[in-house]
C-alpha positions in Angstrom: 0.0 0.0 0.0 1.4 3.5 -0.9 2.4 5.8 1.9 -0.6 8.1 1.2 -2.9 5.1 1.5 -1.3 4.0 4.8 -1.7 7.5 6.2 -5.4 7.8 5.1 -6.0 4.4 6.6 -5.5 6.0 10.0 -8.7 8.1 9.5 -11.8 6.3 8.3 -13.3 9.4 6.5 -10.1 10.0 4.7 -9.8 6.3 3.8 -13.2 6.4 2.2 -12.4 9.5 0.2 -9.2 7.9 -1.0 -11.0 4.7 -1.8 -13.5 6.5 -4.0 -10.6 8.2 -5.9 -8.9 4.9 -6.5 -12.2 3.3 -7.7 -12.8 6.1 -10.1 -9.3 5.7 -11.6 -9.8 2.0 -12.2 -8.0 0.6 -9.2 -10.7 -1.4 -7.3 -8.2 -3.8 -5.7 -6.4 -0.9 -4.1 -9.6 0.8 -3.1 -11.3 -2.0 -1.3 -9.0 -2.3 1.8 -9.4 1.4 2.4 -13.2 1.2 1.9 -13.3 -1.7 4.3 -11.6 0.3 7.0 -14.2 3.0 6.6 -17.0 0.4 6.6 -15.7 -1.3 9.8 -15.7 2.2 11.4 -19.5 2.4 10.8 -19.6 4.9 8.0 -22.9 4.1 6.1 -21.7 5.2 2.7 -18.6 3.0 3.1 -20.7 0.0 4.2 -22.9 0.5 1.1 -19.8 0.7 -1.2 -18.3 -2.4 0.4 -21.6 -4.2 -0.3 -21.5 -3.1 -3.9 -17.9 -4.4 -4.2 -19.0 -7.8 -2.9 -22.0 -8.0 -5.1 -20.2 -6.9 -8.2 -16.8 -8.7 -7.5 -15.0 -5.4 -7.7 -11.6 -5.6 -6.0 -12.7 -8.6 -4.0 -14.1 -12.1 -4.8 -17.9 -11.8 -5.3 -20.1 -12.9 -2.5 -23.8 -12.2 -2.5 -24.0 -13.2 1.2 -21.4 -10.7 2.3 -22.9 -8.1 0.0 -26.3 -8.5 1.6 -24.8 -8.4 5.1 -23.0 -5.1 4.5 -26.1 -3.7 2.7 -28.2 -4.5 5.7 -25.7 -2.6 8.0 -25.8 0.4 5.8 -29.5 0.3 5.4 -30.1 0.0 9.1 -27.9 3.2 9.5 -30.3 5.0 7.1 -28.4 4.9 3.8 -31.1 5.3 1.2 -29.1 3.8 -1.6 -28.5 0.7 0.5 -32.1 0.5 1.5 -33.2 0.6 -2.2 -30.6 -2.0 -3.3 -31.5 -4.3 -0.4 -35.1 -4.0 -1.3 -34.3 -5.0 -4.9 -32.4 -8.0 -3.6 -35.3 -9.1 -1.5 -37.7 -8.8 -4.5 -35.3 -10.9 -6.6 -35.0 -13.5 -3.8 -31.3 -12.8 -3.5 -31.0 -11.4 0.0 -32.2 -14.3 2.1 -29.0 -16.2 2.7 -27.3 -14.0 5.4 -25.0 -15.6 7.9 -25.2 -12.9 10.7 -21.9 -11.8 12.1 -20.2 -15.2 11.9 -19.9 -15.6 8.1 -20.3 -19.1 6.5 -19.8 -22.1 8.6 -18.0 -25.2 7.2 -21.2 -27.0 6.3 -22.3 -24.2 4.0 -19.0 -23.5 2.3 -19.8 -25.4 -0.8 -23.6 -24.5 -1.1 -24.6 -22.7 -4.2 -26.0 -19.2 -3.8 -29.2 -19.9 -5.8 -32.1 -17.5 -5.7 -34.8 -18.1 -3.1 -38.5 -17.0 -3.2 -39.0 -13.2 -3.3 -39.5 -11.7 0.2 -41.9 -8.8 -0.6 -42.6 -8.0 3.1 -38.9 -7.3 3.8 -38.5 -5.5 0.5 -41.5 -3.3 1.2 -40.0 -2.1 4.5 -36.7 -1.1 3.0 -38.2 0.3 -0.2 -40.5 2.5 1.7 -37.7 3.8 3.8 -35.6 4.6 0.7 -38.5 6.1 -1.1 -39.5 8.4 1.8 -35.9 9.4 2.1 -36.0 10.7 -1.5 -34.3 7.9 -3.3 -35.6 7.8 -6.8 -34.5 4.2 -7.2 -36.3 3.3 -4.0 -39.4 5.0 -5.2 -39.4 3.0 -8.4 -38.8 -0.3 -6.4 -41.7 0.7 -4.0 -43.9 1.3 -7.0 -43.0 -2.1 -8.4 -43.8 -3.8 -5.1 -47.1 -2.1 -4.7 -48.1 -3.0 -8.3 -46.6 -6.4 -8.7 -46.3 -7.8 -5.2 -48.8 -10.1 -3.4 -52.4 -9.0 -3.3 -52.3 -8.0 0.4 -49.6 -5.3 -0.3 -50.9 -4.1 -3.7 -52.0 -0.5 -4.0 -52.1 0.6 -7.7 -52.9 4.2 -7.0 -50.0 4.5 -4.5 -47.7 2.7 -6.9 -48.6 5.2 -9.6 -47.7 8.1 -7.3 -44.3 6.7 -6.4 -43.5 5.9 -10.0 -44.4 9.5 -10.9 -42.1 10.8 -8.2 -39.3 8.6 -9.4 -39.8 9.5 -13.0 -39.8 13.2 -12.1 -36.4 12.7 -10.6 -35.1 11.2 -13.8 -34.9 7.5 -12.7 -35.1 5.3 -15.8 -36.9 2.5 -13.8 -39.4 5.1 -12.5 -40.0 6.3 -16.1 -40.7 2.7 -17.2 -42.9 2.0 -14.2 -44.9 5.1 -14.8 -45.4 4.2 -18.5 -46.6 0.7 -17.5 -48.9 2.2 -14.9 -50.4 4.6 -17.4 -50.9 1.8 -19.9 -52.7 -0.2 -17.3 -55.3 2.6 -17.0 -56.1 2.3 -20.7 -56.8 6.0 -21.3 -56.4 7.0 -25.0 -55.2 10.5 -24.0 -52.2 8.9 -22.2 -50.6 7.3 -25.3 -48.3 10.2 -26.0 -47.2 10.4 -22.3 -46.6 6.6 -22.3 -44.4 6.8 -25.3 -42.4 9.7 -23.8 -41.7 7.9 -20.6 -40.8 4.7 -22.4 -38.4 6.7 -24.6 -36.8 8.3 -21.5 -36.2 4.8 -20.0 -34.9 3.5 -23.4 -32.5 6.4 -23.8 -31.0 5.4 -20.4 -30.3 1.9 -21.8 -33.0 -0.2 -20.1 -33.4 -3.3 -22.4 -37.1 -3.8 -21.5 -37.8 -0.1 -22.3 -36.0 -0.4 -25.6 -38.1 -3.4 -26.4 -41.4 -1.6 -25.4 -40.4 1.4 -27.5 -39.9 -1.0 -30.4 -43.4 -2.4 -29.9 -44.9 1.2 -29.8 -42.9 2.1 -32.9 -43.9 -1.0 -34.8 -47.6 -0.5 -34.1 -47.8 3.3 -34.0 -49.0 3.7 -30.4 -48.2 7.2 -29.3 -45.5 7.5 -32.0 -45.4 7.3 -35.8 -45.3 3.8 -37.3 -41.7 3.1 -38.4 -40.9 -0.5 -39.0 -37.3 0.2 -39.9 -36.8 2.0 -36.6 -38.7 -0.7 -34.7 -36.4 -3.3 -36.2 -33.3 -1.4 -35.0 -34.8 -1.1 -31.5 -35.6 -4.8 -31.4 -32.1 -5.6 -32.4 -30.6 -3.3 -29.8 -32.7 -4.9 -27.0 -31.9 -8.4 -28.4 -28.2 -7.7 -28.4 -28.5 -6.7 -24.8 -29.8 -10.2 -24.0 -33.6 -9.5 -23.7 -35.2 -12.8 -24.8 -38.6 -11.2 -25.7 -36.8 -8.9 -28.1 -34.8 -11.8 -29.6 -38.1 -13.7 -30.2 -39.8 -10.8 -31.8 -36.8 -9.9 -34.0 -36.5 -13.5 -34.9 -40.1 -14.0 -35.9 -40.1 -10.7 -37.7 -37.1 -11.6 -39.8 -38.6 -15.0 -40.6 -42.0 -13.8 -41.8 -40.9 -10.4 -43.1 -43.3 -8.5 -40.8 -40.5 -6.1 -39.8 -38.1 -4.3 -42.1 -36.7 -7.0 -44.4 -36.8 -10.7 -44.4 -33.9 -13.0 -43.4 -35.1 -16.5 -42.2 -31.6 -17.7 -41.4 -30.9 -14.7 -39.1 -34.4 -14.9 -37.8 -34.1 -18.5 -36.7 -30.7 -17.7 -35.1 -32.3 -15.0 -32.9 -35.1 -17.3 -32.0 -32.7 -19.9 -31.0 -30.9 -17.4 -28.8 -34.2 -16.6 -27.1 -35.0 -20.2 -26.6 -31.6 -21.1 -25.2 -31.9 -18.3 -22.6 -35.1 -19.7 -21.4 -37.9 -18.2 -23.4 -40.5 -21.0 -23.7 -42.5 -19.4 -26.4 -39.4 -19.2 -28.6 -38.6 -22.9 -28.0 -42.2 -23.8 -28.9 -42.3 -21.7 -32.0 -39.0 -23.2 -33.2 -40.7 -26.6 -32.8 -43.6 -25.4 -34.8 -41.3 -24.0 -37.5 -39.7 -27.4 -37.9 -43.0 -29.2 -38.0 -44.8 -26.9 -40.4 -41.9 -25.8 -42.6 -41.6 -26.8 -46.3 -39.2 -29.6 -45.2 -40.4 -30.8 -41.8 -37.8 -32.0 -39.4 -39.7 -33.7 -36.6 -36.6 -34.8 -34.7 -35.5 -31.1 -34.4 -39.0 -30.1 -33.5 -39.1 -32.7 -30.7 -35.9 -31.2 -29.2 -37.4 -27.7 -29.0 -40.9 -28.9 -27.9 -39.2 -30.9 -25.1 -37.2 -27.9 -23.9 -40.4 -25.9 -23.5 -42.6 -28.7 -22.3 -40.2 -29.7 -19.5 -40.4 -26.1 -18.2 -44.2 -26.2 -18.2 -45.3 -24.9 -21.6 -48.7 -26.4 -22.2 -48.9 -26.2 -26.1 -45.4 -27.6 -26.3 -46.3 -30.5 -24.0 -49.4 -31.2 -26.2 -47.3 -31.0 -29.4 -44.6 -33.3 -28.0 -47.4 -35.8 -27.0 -48.6 -35.7 -30.6 -45.1 -36.6 -31.9 -44.9 -39.6 -29.5 -48.4 -40.8 -30.4 -47.7 -40.6 -34.1 -44.0 -41.6 -34.0 -42.8 -38.5 -35.9 -39.3 -37.5 -34.9 -39.2 -39.9 -31.9 -39.8 -43.5 -31.5 -43.6 -44.1 -31.3 -44.5 -44.5 -27.7 -48.2 -44.2 -26.8 -47.5 -44.3 -23.1 -45.0 -41.4 -23.3 -47.4 -39.5 -25.5 -50.3 -39.9 -23.0 -47.9 -38.9 -20.2 -47.2 -35.6 -21.9 -50.8 -35.2 -22.7 -51.7 -35.7 -19.1 -49.0 -33.2 -18.1 -50.5 -30.5 -20.3 -54.1 -31.4 -19.3 -53.3 -31.3 -15.6 -51.8 -27.8 -16.0 -55.1 -26.6 -17.5 -54.7 -26.9 -21.2 -58.3 -27.3 -22.5 -57.1 -28.7 -25.8 -55.1 -31.4 -24.1 -58.0 -32.3 -21.8 -60.2 -32.8 -24.8 -57.4 -34.9 -26.5 -57.1 -37.1 -23.4 -60.9 -37.4 -23.2 -60.9 -38.6 -26.7 -58.3 -41.3 -25.9 -60.4 -42.3 -22.9 -63.5 -42.5 -25.0 -61.6 -44.7 -27.5 -60.7 -47.0 -24.5 -56.9 -46.3 -24.5 -56.6 -44.2 -21.4 -55.5 -45.3 -17.9 -58.0 -46.1 -15.1 -57.5 -42.8 -13.4 -57.9 -40.8 -16.6 -61.7 -41.0 -16.7 -62.2 -39.5 -13.3 -59.7 -36.7 -14.1 -61.4 -36.0 -17.4 -64.9 -35.7 -15.8 -63.4 -33.6 -13.0 -61.7 -31.2 -15.4 -65.0 -30.5 -17.2 -67.4 -30.4 -14.3 -66.5 -27.0 -12.7 -66.1 -25.0 -15.9 -69.3 -26.6 -17.3 -71.2 -25.5 -14.2 -69.7 -22.0 -14.5 -71.1 -21.7 -18.1 -68.3 -22.9 -20.3 -70.2 -24.4 -23.2 -67.3 -26.5 -24.6 -66.8 -28.0 -21.1 -70.5 -28.7 -20.9 -70.3 -30.6 -24.2 -67.4 -32.7 -23.0 -69.1 -33.4 -19.7 -72.1 -34.5 -21.7 -69.9 -37.0 -23.6 -68.6 -38.3 -20.3 -72.1 -39.0 -19.1 -73.1 -40.5 -22.4 -70.1 -42.9 -22.5 -69.7 -43.4 -18.7 -66.2 -41.8 -18.6 -65.2 -41.0 -15.0 -68.9 -41.0 -14.0 -71.8 -43.5 -14.2 -73.3 -43.6 -17.6 -76.4 -41.5 -17.5 -78.2 -40.5 -20.7 -80.5 -38.0 -18.9 -77.5 -36.1 -17.5 -75.8 -36.4 -20.9 -78.8 -34.8 -22.6 -79.0 -32.1 -20.0 -75.4 -31.0 -20.6 -75.6 -31.4 -24.3 -78.7 -29.1 -24.3 -76.7 -26.5 -22.4 -73.8 -26.8 -24.7 -76.0 -26.7 -27.8 -76.6 -22.9 -27.1 -73.2 -22.3 -28.8 -71.4 -25.5 -29.8 -72.3 -26.9 -33.2 -71.2 -30.4 -32.3 -73.4 -30.3 -29.2 -76.3 -29.2 -31.4 -75.8 -32.2 -33.6 -75.4 -34.6 -30.7 -78.5 -33.2 -28.9 -80.5 -33.5 -32.1 -79.5 -37.2 -32.3 -80.7 -37.7 -28.8 -84.0 -36.1 -29.6 -84.2 -38.2 -32.8 -83.5 -41.4 -30.9 -85.2 -40.7 -27.6 -82.0 -41.1 -25.6 -82.1 -39.2 -22.3 -85.1 -37.2 -23.5 -88.5 -38.0 -25.1 -88.3 -38.6 -28.8 -89.1 -35.3 -30.7 -88.4 -35.4 -34.4 -89.5 -31.8 -34.9 -87.1 -30.5 -32.3 -84.4 -32.8 -33.6 -84.8 -31.2 -37.0 -84.5 -27.7 -35.6 -81.2 -28.6 -33.8 -79.9 -30.4 -36.9 -80.6 -27.2 -38.8 -78.6 -25.0 -36.3 -75.6 -27.3 -36.6 -76.0 -27.5 -40.4 -76.1 -23.7 -40.7 -72.8 -23.7 -38.7 -71.3 -25.8 -41.5 -71.3 -29.2 -39.8 -71.4 -31.9 -42.6 -72.9 -34.6 -40.4 -75.7 -32.3 -39.4 -76.3 -31.3 -43.0 -76.6 -34.9 -44.0 -78.9 -35.8 -41.1 -81.1 -32.8 -41.8 -81.2 -33.7 -45.5 -82.3 -37.2 -44.6 -85.2 -35.9 -42.5 -86.3 -33.5 -45.1 -86.1 -36.1 -47.8 -88.4 -38.5 -45.8 -90.6 -35.8 -44.2 -89.7 -36.6 -40.6 -90.1 -33.8 -38.1 -91.6 -31.5 -40.7 -92.6 -31.2 -44.4 -91.0 -33.2 -47.1 -88.6 -31.3 -49.3 -86.5 -33.4 -51.7 -85.0 -30.4 -53.5 -83.8 -28.8 -50.3 -82.5 -32.2 -49.1 -80.5 -32.6 -52.3 -78.9 -29.1 -51.8 -77.9 -30.1 -48.2 -76.5 -33.4 -49.4 -74.4 -31.6 -51.9 -73.0 -29.2 -49.2 -72.1 -32.2 -47.0 -70.6 -34.1 -49.9 -68.4 -31.0 -50.8 -67.1 -31.2 -47.2 -66.1 -34.9 -47.8 -69.2 -36.6 -46.2 -69.2 -40.1 -47.8 -72.8 -40.9 -46.9 -73.9 -37.6 -48.6 -72.0 -38.6 -51.7 -73.9 -41.9 -51.9 -77.2 -40.1 -51.2 -76.7 -37.7 -54.1 -76.0 -40.7 -56.4 -79.2 -42.3 -55.2 -81.2 -39.1 -55.8 -79.8 -38.8 -59.4 -80.6 -42.5 -59.8 -84.2 -42.1 -58.7 -84.8 -38.6 -60.2 -85.8 -37.4 -56.7 -85.0 -33.8 -55.8 -82.7 -33.9 -58.8 -83.4 -34.7 -62.4 -82.8 -38.3 -63.4 -79.2 -38.6 -64.5 -77.6 -42.0 -64.4 -74.2 -40.8 -65.6 -74.1 -38.2 -62.7 -75.4 -41.0 -60.3 -72.5 -43.2 -61.3 -70.0 -40.4 -60.7 -71.2 -40.0 -57.1 -71.5 -43.7 -56.5 -67.9 -44.0 -57.6 -66.8 -41.2 -55.3 -68.4 -42.8 -52.3 -67.3 -46.3 -53.3 -63.6 -45.4 -53.5 -63.9 -44.1 -50.0 -65.2 -47.4 -48.7 -69.0 -46.9 -48.7 -70.4 -50.5 -49.0 -73.8 -49.6 -50.6 -72.1 -47.2 -53.0 -69.8 -50.1 -54.0 -72.9 -52.2 -54.6 -74.5 -49.6 -56.8 -71.3 -48.9 -58.7 -71.0 -52.6 -59.4 -74.5 -52.8 -60.7 -74.0 -49.8 -62.9 -70.8 -51.1 -64.5 -72.2 -54.7 -64.9 -75.3 -53.4 -66.6 -74.0 -50.3 -68.3 -76.6 -48.1 -66.6 -74.3 -45.0 -66.6 -73.5 -45.4 -70.3 -70.3 -47.5 -69.9 -70.5 -51.2 -69.5 -67.5 -52.9 -67.7 -68.5 -56.3 -66.3 -65.0 -57.1 -64.9 -64.8 -53.8 -63.0 -68.5 -54.2 -61.9 -67.7 -57.7 -60.6 -64.8 -56.3 -58.6 -66.9 -53.6 -57.0 -69.6 -56.1 -56.1 -67.0 -58.3 -54.5 -65.7 -55.4 -52.4 -69.3 -54.6 -51.3 -69.8 -58.2 -50.3 -66.6 -58.0 -48.2 -68.1 -55.0 -46.5 -71.1 -57.2 -45.5 -73.6 -56.1 -48.1 -75.9 -59.1 -48.6 -77.3 -57.9 -51.9 -73.9 -57.8 -53.4 -73.3 -61.4 -52.3 -76.6 -62.4 -54.0 -75.8 -60.6 -57.2 -72.4 -62.2 -57.4 -74.1 -65.6 -57.0 -76.5 -64.7 -59.8 -73.6 -63.6 -62.1 -71.8 -66.8 -61.4 -74.9 -68.8 -62.6 -75.2 -66.8 -65.9 
């Protein structure tokens, strides 16, 4: 130590002054011993600076425990900066591993200093002291605690006031907090002020503020739309390690929604976001590899797994799908169902429905049925129509509950107010008299609602009722129109029905050539009666083209489908 430093070490205040000079000239290792002398003498500013040295590893090996201990000493002596920083550590869960005066004992020497749960109560005490002492940083932290902390301590109006004081003092965190508080109020006249405060925080280099300014600039909220500028801001925040900015920049470069298109660079940014823990980025990378022009399911599985293992519901469901189908991973139904259960148990409605379908197919585990019924019961009772539909299916099939057609009909009726599939199912119940008295007229009305929503099964069912005059007047022309709608959507039974209508000249003009076309369409998709009719047409040349060999083949296929008439006709042909 230099002579000057030895002399100043005799007086704590002079030691602190000299330590500050050494720190400012880039000599933290020389500064720390002098700073420690002043801190041990009880000077609060020195205690605060020693704490910062330990926290930042400046001139001394880093130690969060020692840093927190010295911060506590300075804070208890009224140092507002120490109070603010200590509050921030409590919020981050980084101030709870103090050792008191004795330092670490031998049992704890090799423990990692991992973050604990946030301690908002302790943070509130120190943040309030710092804020009331005039610390702009403390005011910003207090605003954060009052707006983001546990419900018992929340006070949004008070938070807004502290953010405003902090921002007025020029604190970047206060500016950002005020902007977010104004945004929460959703007043159109505040848009310009929000943009101004975000820009102040961004100009100070806060990555989150830079990202938010990019969002405002991209969408023209309080500022002029400028995608070029937005792209530059996203890149600046991304380069500073903000995962949300990396994700947006990556997706914008991939789809060209920002300034320019560069899929390779875009995927690189998205990978960086995923590797730093952004679950949405990992999931979207998986989606990109599944839905791209050249799918890579193995790569997709890697990214889905990364997100799923951290609790991302859509990723868990997507990973389950890969295991169930054997794409990118070895097919493993049990592993697929395990991931599906994971997503379903965490509240993913789509996964709950998927698992319910597996249970209805008889491939679930014994406990799945009870879980499925339990998932749907509460939201169904609260008015969720999709849940009501699924609960109705549970009662109809006895999944997790005793089979009860009356309860099934009750929940289907409730769901039918807004779910097309429930309208169709409830119409079937009314048509068959399952769980409710048979009522063809009401069945027809509910089939119509589902048909109007575009459901092909309902269109075909309603067409059949209209063709035969059940539940209302007979209308072959309207029935033919509905059958055509259903057929266009791929309904095989409707294809056969149109062929039959052309064959009989019912609702459509007699046209055997057109009939053969529709019979052929349905027959190729496995419809047994359509195969019978196509066989007859080809054997007899009813559609204008006679082909006994092909007709014989179609009759044989119909017979294999269990159509007795086809078996009889084959026998007759064998005798001829």
